[in-house]
N, C-alpha and C positions, 0 to 999 in steps of 0.2 A: 596656547589655550585661548579661547574666546570667552569673554565675560559679558553676560547679559542678565536681564531681570525678567522673570516670568511670574505674573500675579504677585509682584512685590517680593519675590524670592530670588536672591542672587544665585546665579548658576554659572559654573565654569565648565566648558566642554571643548573637546578638540576641534580644530578648524575642519570644516567640511560637514559638521553635524547639522542636521535639520532642526527646526524649532520643535517638531514633534518628538524627536529623540531627546532633545534637551529638556523638554517638559517631563518626559518619562523619568529622566535622571533626577529631576526635582520632586518626583512623587506626584506629579500632576497628570491625570488621565485626560487626554483629548480624544473624543470619540472619532472613529474612522469607519469607513465602509468599503471603499475601493482599495484601500491600502493593504498590502501584504508584504511584510518585511522582506527585503532582498529579492522580491519577485515582481510586485506591482506597486510602483511608487510614482504615480502619474498625476495626482491632484485632480482627478476627473469628477469625483462625486461632490466635492465642496463641503463635505460634512465636517472635516477637520479644520475649518477656517478659524482664524484668530485675528485679533485686532493688534496691529503694529502701530505704536505711537509715531505719528508723523506721516504714516502712509495714507493715501487717499482711499484705498479700498481694503476690504478684508482679504487675507491671504491664506492659501492652503498650507497648513503647517508641515505636511508630509514632504513638501518639495521646497519650502522656503528656508534658505540657509541662515543659520545663526551668525550674527555679525557683532563686532565689538560695540558695546553700549546699547544694544537693542533692548527695547522695552516692549513686552508682550502681555496682552490680556487675553486669557482663554475663556473667560466666563462673564464678559461684560453684557449688559442688556442688548447691545447691538449684535454681539456674537450669538447670544441665545436665540434672539428672534430670527436671525438669518439662518441659523442651523436648523431651527424648528421648521421654517418655511421650506428649506431644501428637502427635508425628510417628508414633509407633507406633499410636496410636488412629486417626489418619487412614489409615494403611496397612492397618489391620485390616479395614476395609470397602471398601478400594480394589481394583479389578480389576488384579492385579499381573502382567499379561501384557506385561512390559516389552520382551522381545525382539521382539515383533511390533507394538509400539506405534509410531505415526509420530513420536513424540517421544523415542524411545529415544536416550539419550546427550545429549539436549538437553531434559531434563525437570527442572524446579526441585525437584520432590518427590524424584526419584531422586538428584539431586545432594545435597540436604539429608540424605537418609538415609545417604548415603556419608560426608558430613562429620561427622555425629553418631555414626558407627560402629555403625549399627543393622544387626546381622547376624541378629537373631532378633526376632520379634514376639510379645510376651507375651499379647496380647489376641486373642480369637477373635471377630471381628465378623461381622455378617450381611451377605452380599452380595446386594443386591436387583438383579435383572436388569432392564435398561431396553432397549427397542427402539432400535436405532440409527436416527437420522433422516438418511437420505441422499437425500431427494427433491429437495433444492435442487441446481441445476446447479453451484453454487460451493462450498458449505460442508457438511461432515458434522458432526453433533453426536452425541457418544457419552457419554451421562450415566453410563455404567459407569465412566468414568475421572474424572468430575467430583469435585472436593474441596470444592465450595461456597465457594470463595474470593470469588466475586462480582466478580472483575475484569472478566469479559466483560460483566456487567450494567452496571457503572459506565461502561465505555467506550462501550457502546451508548446508554446513557441520557444521560450527562452530557457526553460529548465529541461524539458523533455525533447526539445528540437524536433517534434513531430509535426507541429504547425498545421493541423487539420481544421482548426476553427479560427475565425477572425470576425471582426465587425464588418458588416455589409450594408450597403445603401447609405443614405444620409438623412440628417435631420430627424423628424419624428418617425421616419421609416427605418431608422437604424436598428439592426438586430444582429445577434451573434449567429453565425451559420458556417456551413462548410462550402467548399467550391461548388458552384452551379446548383446551390440549394440541395445538395445530396444529403442523404441520411448518413449518420455516423457509421452505419453498417457498410456503406459503399465507398468509403474513403480509407486511407491507411491509418485510421485510428487503431491504437494498440490496446485499447480497453484498460489502460493502467488505472484509470479513475482518479488521477491527480487533479483533474478538473473538478471532480466532485468534492474533493477535500478542500479545494480552493474556493469554491462557490459559497458566498455568504448567505444565500437563500435556497429555495427549493427548485432552482432552474435545472439542476443536474442531480441525478440520483441513480442508484444501482437498480438493475432489473430485478424485481421482486420475485423470489421463488418460495416465499413463506407458505403460500397456500398449497403449493405442490407437496411440501414437506408435511404439513398438517394432514393432507389427504392420504399420503403414504402411511403415516402413523395410525390413521383410522382404519386402514385396510388390513383386516385380520389375515389375509392371504400373504401379506408381505412381511419379511424379516428385515426390519429397518435398522441399519447400522450407521452410526455417526462417527466421524473422525475429526479431530480438531488440530489445526496447524499450530506450531509453537508460538507464533506471534499473537494469536488470539488471547492467550492467557495473560499477556502483557498489556492488553488494551481493554478487555471486556469490563473490568472493574470501573472504568471511567464512566460507563453508561449508567452506573448505579451510585455515583457520587464518591467513589473511592479515589484516593490520591493517584495521580499519574505515575505509572511505573510500579503499581502494586500487582504482584503476581496473584492470580486467583484460580489456579489450576484445580484445586480441590472443590471449591464452590461451583466452578464451571461444570465439573463432572457430575456433581450432585444435581445441578439444574437440568442437565441433559437427561439424566435418569428419570427425573420427575416429569419431563416432557413426554416420556413414553418410549424412548429408543430401546430396542432390544439389546443392543450392545453399544458400549461407549469405548472407543479405541483412540489411540494417540498417533497422530501423523508422525510423531518423532520416530516411531518404529520404522515407518517407510523412509524417513530421512536417513536412518541408519542403513536401510536397504539400498538407498540411492548411493551412499558413500561406497558400499561394497561393489556395486556395479560400475559407478563412475570412476572410482579409484583404480579398479582393475582395467577399465578401458584406457585410462591414462597411461598406466604402465605398459599395456600392450602397444600403444601408439609410440611411446618413447623407445621401447625395446625393438620394435619391428618396423620403424621408419614410417609410422602413420602420420596423418595430417595433424600438424601442430601450428599454432597453439590450439589445444583443446579448450572449448569454452562450455561452461556449465549450461544446463538446459532446464533449470528449476523454475525460472521466471517466465511465464507465458507471455507477458507484455514484452519482454526482451526478445523472445523467440519471434514474435510477430514483427517487431521492429526490424530484426535481422532479415526476415523474409521479404519485407518491403524495401528497406533502404540499403542493406548490405548483403545481398544474396550470394556474393562471392565468398562469404564466410560460412555459408550453410554447411559445407563439408567439415568445418572446424567444430561445429556444434556436437556436443555429446549426444549419442543416440538414446540416452536414458530418458524415460518419461519423468515428469516431475513427481515428487513423493506421493502426493494424494492420488495421482492417476495410477502409479504403481500399486498403491494400497487397494484401490478399487479392483484392479486386475487380480490381486492376490485373494481378495475377499470373495470374488466370484469364481475362483478356481480351487486353490488349496483349502481355504476356509469352508467353502461350500462342501467339499469332499469330507472334511473332518466332521462337519456338523450334519451331514446327510441331508442337505437342503439343495433343491434345484436352483442353480444360479439365476434363473429367470425370476425367482421369488425373493431374491436378495435386493434390497433397495439401499444404495449407498449414498449417504449425505455427507458432504464435506463442508466444514465450517472454516472459512478462509479469511485472511485479512485483505484479500485481493479481489477486485472486481474482474480482473482478466481471467481468473480461474473459471468463471462462468463461461466465457468464450472457449477456453481450453477444453472444458468437459464435453463440448459439443463438436469438437474437431472429429472428422471421420477417422483420423489415425488413432484416436483414443478409444479403441474398442477391441475386444477379443471375441472371436466366434460370434460376431453379430450383436454382442451385448456391450453397451457403453460401460466403460470402467466405473464412471461416477454418474449417478442419476440426477442429483441436484447439488448445487453449490449455493450456500448462503454466506453472507459476510458476517463479520463480528457484529455490525449494527443490526443485521436481521436477526441474529441469535438473541440479542438483547431485546428486540421487539417481541420475539416469541416468548421469552421468559416473562416479560411484562404482561403479555396477553394471557398467559396461563396463571397470572396472579401469584407467581412465586416471589417470595421475599428473599431476594438474592443474598443480601448481606447477612441474613440470619441463618443461612444454610451451614450445615456441618460439612467439613471437607470429605469428599468421596475419593475413591480410587478407580482408575481405569480398569476395564476388564482385561483379563489375561487370555491369551498370551500377547495380544497385539496392543496392550496398554503399556508394554515395557519399552522404554526408549532410553537412549544414553544421553549424557550431557552434550555430546557432539550433535545429536539430533535436535536438541533444544535450541542451540545457538544458530540454527539455520535461519531463524527469523530476523537476525541482525546482519547488516552488511558485513561481509568478511567471514560470516559463520560457516557457509558451505566450504569455503577454502580451508578454514582452520580445521573443520571436521575431517576433510579429506587428508590434510597433512598429518593429523593425529594417527590416522590409520595407515596411510601409504608408507610413511617413514618407518613405522614400526614393523610392518610386514616385509618391507625390503631388507631392513637391517637385522631382522630376526632377534630383536631384543626390546625390552620394555623402555619406553621413553622416561627420562628422568623428570621431564616436565611436559605436560600435555598442552599447555597454553602457547599459542603463537601470536604474541602481541603485535607483531609487525603488520598483520593483516586486519587488526581491529581499528576502531575509530571511525570518524565521520568525514575524513578527507575524501574528496570526490574520487580520486584515483590513488590507490595504495599499491606499492610494489615491494617485492622482497625476493631474495635468493636463498633457497633452503637446501642444505646439503642432505641428500638422500642417498645413502649407500655409496658415498664418494662422488656422486654426480650433483653438480649445482643445478637445481631446478628453479627456473625463474618464473615467478608467479605475479599476477596482477589482479586487483579487485576494483571494480567500478560500480557505482550505484547512481541512479538517475541516468536517463538515456542521453542527456547532453554529454555527460562524462563518458558514456559508452561510445558515443560518436567520436569524441576526441581521441580516445584510446585506439579505436579501430583505424582511424585515419593515420595515427602515428605508426601503426603496424604496416599499413598499406604503403606508407612513404618510407619505410625502412628505418624509422627513428627508434623503434622498440622491438625487442625480441623476447618472446615468452614461451614457456611450455604449457602453462595452465592459467586460465583466466576465469574469474567469477564475475558475472554481470547480473545485477538486479535492476529491474526497471524503475523501481520507486526510490527516491532519495532516502537513504537510511535503511533500505531493505524492506522486508515485509512488515516490520513494526510500524511503519508509516504508509502502509499500503492503502489503496483506494477504497478498501472496505472497512478500515479501522474507524474508531470513534472520531468524529470531526472536531477539530480544535479551532476555536475562534481566533481571529487575527490578533487580538490583544494578547492572548495567552501564547500564541506562536512567537510573538515578538519578545515575550518575557522569559520563556523557558526553552530548553533544547529538547523537544519532544523525542527526537531520534535517540538521544543519549539516555533519557529517563526510561523509555520503554525497553531499550536494549539491555540496560542494567538489570532489569527483572529477569531476563533470559540468562545472562551470565551468572547471576546469583543462583538461579536454579541449577545451572550446569555445575557449579562448584559444590552444591549440596547433594548431588546424585552419586550413588555408589559406583556406577559405571559411566565413564566419560569418553569412551571410544566406541565407535560403531561396531567394529569387529569383535568386541567383547560383550556385546549385548547377547544374553543367552537365547532370546527369542530369535535373533538373527542366525545364530549358530544352528539352532534347531531346524529352521525352515530350509536352510541349505542342506542339512543332513537328511531331512525327511522328504524334500520335494524338489528343490531347485538344482541340487547337485553342486554346481560351482558358479561363482560370479562370471557373468558373460558367457555362460554355457548355452546350450540349445534351448532349454526350458526358460531360462532367464530372457533370452532374446525374444522368445515367443510372447511372453507376458509383459516384460518390463521395459522393452526398448521400442523405438518408433523411428519415424523419419520426417523430414521437413522439406518444403519446396518453396521456390520463389513465388512472390505474389505481385500482381499488378497493383499500382497505387490507386487507381480509380476504376470502379466498375462501370463498364459501358453498357448502354441499353442494347 
C-alpha cells in the first residue's frame, strides 16, 4: 500500500493508483473533462490538475501515480486559477449555443463552468465553422461543439475496435474526423452510439425523429402504434430524476398513452417471438448439420460490424430479424387483418435504447410487400424529450398497462435488455422443448454478469451444447478470432454491440464521467430487468399465451413458410469505405 496526503487527509491506496483515484477514495472530488474511467485516461484537457508539493509544475491527477509520502493539494489558489483559465480557454473557441444544444443541462463542460463560477471569459478565441455531418441515419457529428477530449476516439478504437474516427491535422486545426474527411455514413461506422454516450458535450448526438412521430400522431388517417424495448423501462426514469435502476414500466405506458398513440405494445412480446424462431433455427442446425456456431442477430450494431469486419461469419448469423422488426412485420400483417386496417395506414414507432436501430429500420431487407416494418425509431432520450414537450409530469403518473394481446411478454423477453439475456431466454425454452418436461429452475446464472466474454456448457436432452456470450465489439472481435484460430468451439453465441447490452445502448440516458466512475451502470440497469423477470407470472417465451395464439391463428409453426416470409431476413458483406 502507498501512503500519501491529499488536502491534509492521510490516504492509503494500492500501488499503481493514480492521484485522481486516491482523492476519490478520500471523498475528494477533482473535476475532470477528458477523463473516462478505463477508457480515456490521457491527461489531455488539464482540468484535473493538482499541486504536488516539491513539483515544479501542476500535474494532471488522472495520470499522475500516487507515491509514498506524496503531498497533494487539489484546491489551492494556484490550482483554482489554472483550472479556471483552462476551462475559459476551452470556452473561448467553443460554440456556446447552449440553449439550443441537445446536451443543454446535461453537458459536462456547462456543469464545470458553473461549478468553477465562470461568468465571464477573458479570452477571445477564434471559432472555426465546421459543416455538420448528418448523413448517417443514426448519428449526427457537430465539430463546432467538439472540445477535442478524444473520449469518442478511445471508445470507438479501444472498446469497440471499430476505429472510424480519430484526431486529424495539427495545432489549432486539429479536429476529430473520419478517413479522408468522409461522413460517418460512408465509413464502417456500426451506429452503436457509444461515441455519443462518451461525449461530454453536444458534439455527437442521435438523428432526431421526434418531429416525424409528432407528425404521424397528428395525422388522423394513421393508426399509430408504439412498441417499447425492455431496456427502455430500466433507463427512462433517470431522465426524470429517479434513481438509476428504477423500473418505470407502468409510468412509461401511461406517458405513451397521453402522447396520443393508438396502441401501446411491448417489444417483449416480439422478444418471445424471436426466441421461438431462433431457438427452432438452432435446433434445426444442430440436428441437420447446419452452419455452427449460430450467432444471434438481435443487435444491429453487431450485424453491421460482422458485415464489415467478419463477413466469413455471415452464414453463422441467425436469419431472424431483431424483435422490433419482427413486431413491425406482425403489426402490418396479422394485426392489420385482425383490426381491419390497411397496412399502409399503420405507422409503427419503436422506442429503443439503441441508436443503431435507426439504421436497421432503413435497411432494404427490413420490409415486407414494399412496406417498411418500422416507420420511426426514437431513443429513450428522445421519448423523454417528447414527454417533457407534452408537459407530462412523469413521476406523478399512475401505472398503466400495455394493450393486449401484444402487451403480453414473458420474463424471458424482459431480460433481452441485459447482456446474456437472449442466451438465457433461448436456453429456458430450448431445453424444455427438447426434454419435454418443465425446468426445475429457469435461471441460467452462468450466462449472466458483466464479464466481457462468458462461456458455458448446457446439457440439453443428453447433448452438451456449448454457448458463449460477448458484449462490446472488442470482446466480439476477440471471440470470433479465437473461433477462427480453432481455440474455441461453440454451438450458439450471443453478441451485443454495446458493453453491458441494451441497458447501456447508445440511445440510453447519458451518464456523466464522475457517475460512471462511481457506480456500475450496467449492473444497476440490468438489475431492474431481472427483478421484473422474477415478478412476472410467465418466465418462458413458449408459455406466453399471446405467442401460443399467434402460431395457432396465423404463423403455423416456428420457422415455417409464413414465419420466413415475415420474420426472417438475410445479410451481406459490406465494403469498409464508400468510393465516389
